[in-house]
N, C-alpha and C positions, 0 to 999 in steps of 0.2 A: 230201926225208928222211922216214920215215914214222914218227909219235908213238904210235901205234896200242896198241903192248903197255904203255908206261908207263902212260898214262891208266888203262888197266885195274887195272892194280898199284896205283895209286892209289885206286879204288874198292874196289880189296879189302880194303886195307888200312884204309879207313873203314867199310867194313862190319864187320870183325871189331871195331875200336874199339868201336862204337856197342853191338852183342852184348852184350860186356865192361861196357859202363857202365850197360845194361838190367839182367845181372846181378847185377851191385854193388851196383844200388837193390833188385833186388828181396830181396837176403840181407838188406840195411840194412832195410828194412822188416818183415822177419819177425824180425830181431833187436827191434825195437822193440814189435813186437804180442807179441812173448814177454816182455819184462821190462814191459810194461803192467800196473800192477796190476789187479786182478781184480776186477768187482764182488763183495760180500759176498750172500746170498740171505738176507731177513729176512723175518719177517711182520711187519703193517701193518696198519693200522687209520687208519679216517678221522674227524676230528673233526667232530661232526654233532650235530643236536638230536634227542632224546625223551625219552619220559619215564621219568623219573628216580624211583623210590623205596628211600627209604633205612629200613633195617629193623632190626631185633633179631630174632636168629633163636635158638630153642631148644624142644628137644624137649620134649612135657607128656602130658598123658593129658587122657580124655573121663571125665567121670563125670555118675552123674545130679544134677540141680539139684534141691537141697533135698528129699532122702529121708526119707520118714517111718520111724521107727523105732517098730515095737508093738509094746508090753509087755504083759504078762498083768495085765488089770485086778483082779482076788484072789488068792488065791494058794489053790492047790489042786491036784488032778490032772491035768496036761494029756495030753490026748488026742492020739493018733498024726494029725501032718496028712498029706495028699496033695497036699499043693502042694512043689513042686519051683521052685529057682530058673530065670527065664526066664517063667513063667509068668504069664497075664495075669487081671489081678482087677476088679471093678467096687467102684466104691464102697458100702461096708454089706453086703459080701460076707463070709460067715464063712469064715474061715481056720482055724480050731481050735476048739477047746472044752474048758473046764474043769471037772472036778468039783469042786463047793465044798467041803471038809472038814467033818467033823459039828461039831466045832467052829466051822468058822467058822457053820454054819448055825445052832449056839447063839446066837453073837455076832450073827446077823444078827437071832432075833427079841429078842432086850434092845433092838437098835438101833431095832428095828420099835416097839417099845414104847415107848420115848424119844421116836421123833419123834411118836406117837399124843397122849401128853403134853404135849410143847413144843404142840404142835398147835391141844390143849386151851385152852393157857397164851393163845395168840394170840389166838382165838378171846375168851377173857375180856377180854385187853388192849384188842381193836377195840371190844369193848361199853363201857369204861370211859373209850373216848375217844369215844366217841359218848355217854355221859353226861356229862363232861365241857365239851363242844363245848355242848350246851343249858343246862349251868347258865351257862357263861360268857356266852353270848348272851344268858339269862333276867337276869342279873347287871348287864350292859352297859345292859340299856335299863330298868331300875330307877333306874339312876344316874342318865342323861342324863333322867329323867324328874324324880329331885329335883332334878339341877340348875335345871332350868325353875324346878321349884316355888322354889328357893332364891332366883333370881334375880328372882320376882315379891314375895318376903318374906313366902309363905305358910309356910314352914317356916322352922326354925333352921339354921345351919349344923352342929350335932352330927350332927342328921338326917343331914343331906345327905353327912357324913364316912364314915357307918356303911355309905352305900350304895357311897361309892367304894372303900370298904374291904373291901366283900364281892365287886366286883367284880374287885380284883387278885386275889382268896385266889382267885377263880374262875379266873383267869388262870393263876397258879402251878400249880391242880390239871388245867389243861389238858396244861401241859408235863409235870407229871408223868405222865400217861396215856400221853401222845408218849413217852416216854422208857421207860416199859412196854413200851409197842408194838413201838418198834424192838429192844428186848429179846429179845422175844418172836420177830420175824421172823429175828433175828439166830442165836437158840436152833435154829430151825426148818431154816433153811438149813446150820447146823454137823451136826445131824442128818440130812439128805440128804447131805451129802458124806462123812457115816460110812457112807453105805449106797450108796455109788459101786460099781458094779460087782454087788452084793447085788439088784439091782432088775432085770437082766441075766438071772438066772438063772432057765431053766425048771423044768414042774414035776418033773422029773429031778434038778434039783438042778444043769445045766450053766448056765456061763456062755459064751456066745458071744463068742469072739475076730474083732471086726469090721474090715474094712479100712478106714482114715479115706479115701483116693481111689481112684480108679481111676489103674492102671498095671501094672507087672512086678515080679515078685517078686525082686528081686535076693539077696537070701539069707534063709536059712531057718536061725536060729541053733539053736533046739532041733526038732529032728528025730523022737527016739525019745518016749514016753511016760517021763513023770515027775512026780514033784510038785517045784513051782516055788514060790517065794514071789511075791508080788505084786510087779509093775515088775520083773520079769524080762524083757529083751528076746528077742521070742520071732520077729519076723522084721523086714524092711528091705525096703520099696515105694520104687520111683521114682514123682513126680509125673508120671504121663502118658509122654510120649515125650521130656520137655526134658530135654537135655543142656545140660552147660555144658563148660568147656576150663579148664585146670589148668596155667600154664606158669612153672616156677620160675627166674626172673630173677636174675642177680648184681643187687646192689642200686646197683652203678653202672650196670647198663644201666636198671634200673629206673626210675632218676629221668630216663628220657628218654620215659617211656609216661605217658600220660595218660587217661582214662577216655573213650570212646568213638573210640578209636583202631582203622584198619581192621587185622583178622588176615587172612592167609593161610595155610590148613592143606590140608597134603600130609601125605603119607604115613602117610597111614591105612588103606590099602589099596583104596581107587580110584581111579580114573585122573584124575577131575576136583579141580579146587581148589575146596576150600569157602569160602565167606565168612563172617567172626563180625566182631563187634568187641570190645573191651572193655570188660565191666561196669563192673569193681572194681579195685585191687590192698589186697592185704590189709594192716592196718597194722602190724604185726610180723615181721621179717624171722625165719629161722631159721639155723643153722650147720649146713653139711653137706661132708663128704670128699669130693672129688673123686675120680676113677678114681687117679690120681696120689697121691693120700694128703694132698692140699694142703687147707687148712682156708677153706670160701668163704662168705659171708653171702650167702644168695639170702631171695627172696619172691614168693609166688606170688602171679600175675596173674591173674584170672580173667574169662573170653569168654564170651558167648554167641552160638550160629550164627545166622546171617541167617534160615534156613531149616532146618528138621527134616530130617534124614536119619537112615531106616529103620535103614539100614546100618553107624551109628556108634554101638556101643553104650559101656555103662560100661565105662572102666577101659582100653579101646582106646588106644594109643600113637599119637600124633599129631607133626607139624612143623611149627611155628608161625611165622609171619614177621609179626610186627609192626610196621606201616608207623610210624614217626615221622616220617617226611616224605615230600610227593608233588608232585611238580611236573610237569605234563603236556608241558613244552616248555624242557627245558634244554639250552643247551651242555655235551655230554661229552667227555671224553678217558677209553678204558677205563684202572682201573686198573694193569694188567699194563703199562702201558708208563710207569709213575708210578716214581720210585725217587730216594730222598733222596741230596743232594750238597749237603755246605756251609749245612746244616742247612734245607732248602728243597727243594721238590717240582721233578726235571726230567724231559724226556723228550728225544729222540730225533726230529727231525722233516727230514723227507726234502725236500732243497733241492735243483733241478740233481741227482737223483740222488746225493745226499750227505746224509751223515747229521751236524745241525747240532743241537748241544748247547743247549736253551732251558730257561731257568725258566719255571713254569708257579705259577701262584695258583690250589690248587684250595679250593672250595668243601666242601659236603656230601659223603659219599661213601657208594655202597651196596656190594655183594659185587662187581660187577662195572664200575662206571662209578664219576667223580667229576665235580662240577661244575665247569666252566671259569670262574674270576672272569675271570682273565686271563692273558696270557702265548700263547695258541692264537687259531687264526682258524678258524671252520667251512669246511668242504672241505678243511683241512691234513692230510696224513698223515701216522701218528707210528710209529715202529717199536714192537712190544708185543714182550714176553720179551725185551728186548736182552742181548746176551751181553757179556762181558769182552771179545771182540773188536770190539765196535761202539767207535769212538770219534768226537769231533766230527772232520768231513770225509774220513771213510771211505767211497769209492764203495759202493753197496747198490742193489741191486735186489728189488723187491715181489714174494713168492711167491705173492702173494694178490692181485695188482692188479686192482682190479674192472675 
């Protein structure tokens, strides 16, 4: 009997069964893959060591350091000046001239006559002083000789006392002569002081207005010719090229700043960052209203450049970052990865392609990074700018994996 057809039919049924099984397994695999959660793409950053600069940042301005206000030395007709803002001047250079008024000329003549009189009284007082010194020396010598004679019982006590009294009188006259001389010197100083400005007048009655220092003319207060009284501000001159920086901080921020702190200056127009340091903090705060109308208490922090920069001029706007703390190698976490939860700071750490919520102990903070005191290890990766979709245990994949 021949069994070949039956065997062939059995093999055919088994083949179709295997193909059906494989097809079912493939469909099941596709369903599993389709239903499996897809990882969320997130931005990440490494926990690593870097230089950490904690700064207080605020806008400010540059100004001339210790500028000089040049005032009119005498009253009179101010002549027109040819100087303009920005001109450089030398110490002692004539900035302008003042024509002394006729009444001032009469006043000068009276004051000069007074000076001659007090100088004569001073000469007489010096002569009286010399005479009193000589009389005192002679009286003291005679008194000493009478003391010796009295000790040898060659003269009586009455004669000795007469010479001692003469020496005392001479001492008193010397003190009176000294007082007269001091008074004469004071009168001379007073007369000279009243002639300040008049002595600078030339033959045409012009008193020059001189620059007290070399520098740049910042302001010309009186550009036109007119009559000005003595003491009228005429020019403002910077002290050379010395510039200082003025940054007004909130008082809550200013308490973190101390003299000598490092300052990083940017936003002044140049491409480089200028180095400066804090000179001092003004002792008194002032009230200022913000752009939103909020009343603030602020205080000026004054800094100075470590190296002068001729491109930086007075009243230029600057952006200052005052370094209040500096660590050369601190373990840091980006502040963009941190968020508050349960009264503490937390981050999402990536472990086995999943985001894991973890508390972190943060120390000092800058605008970009915070110091890690605990909770994170160097080399771990955290999610930055986590959205509300990121939760503990969610599958994630890094968009910027190093």
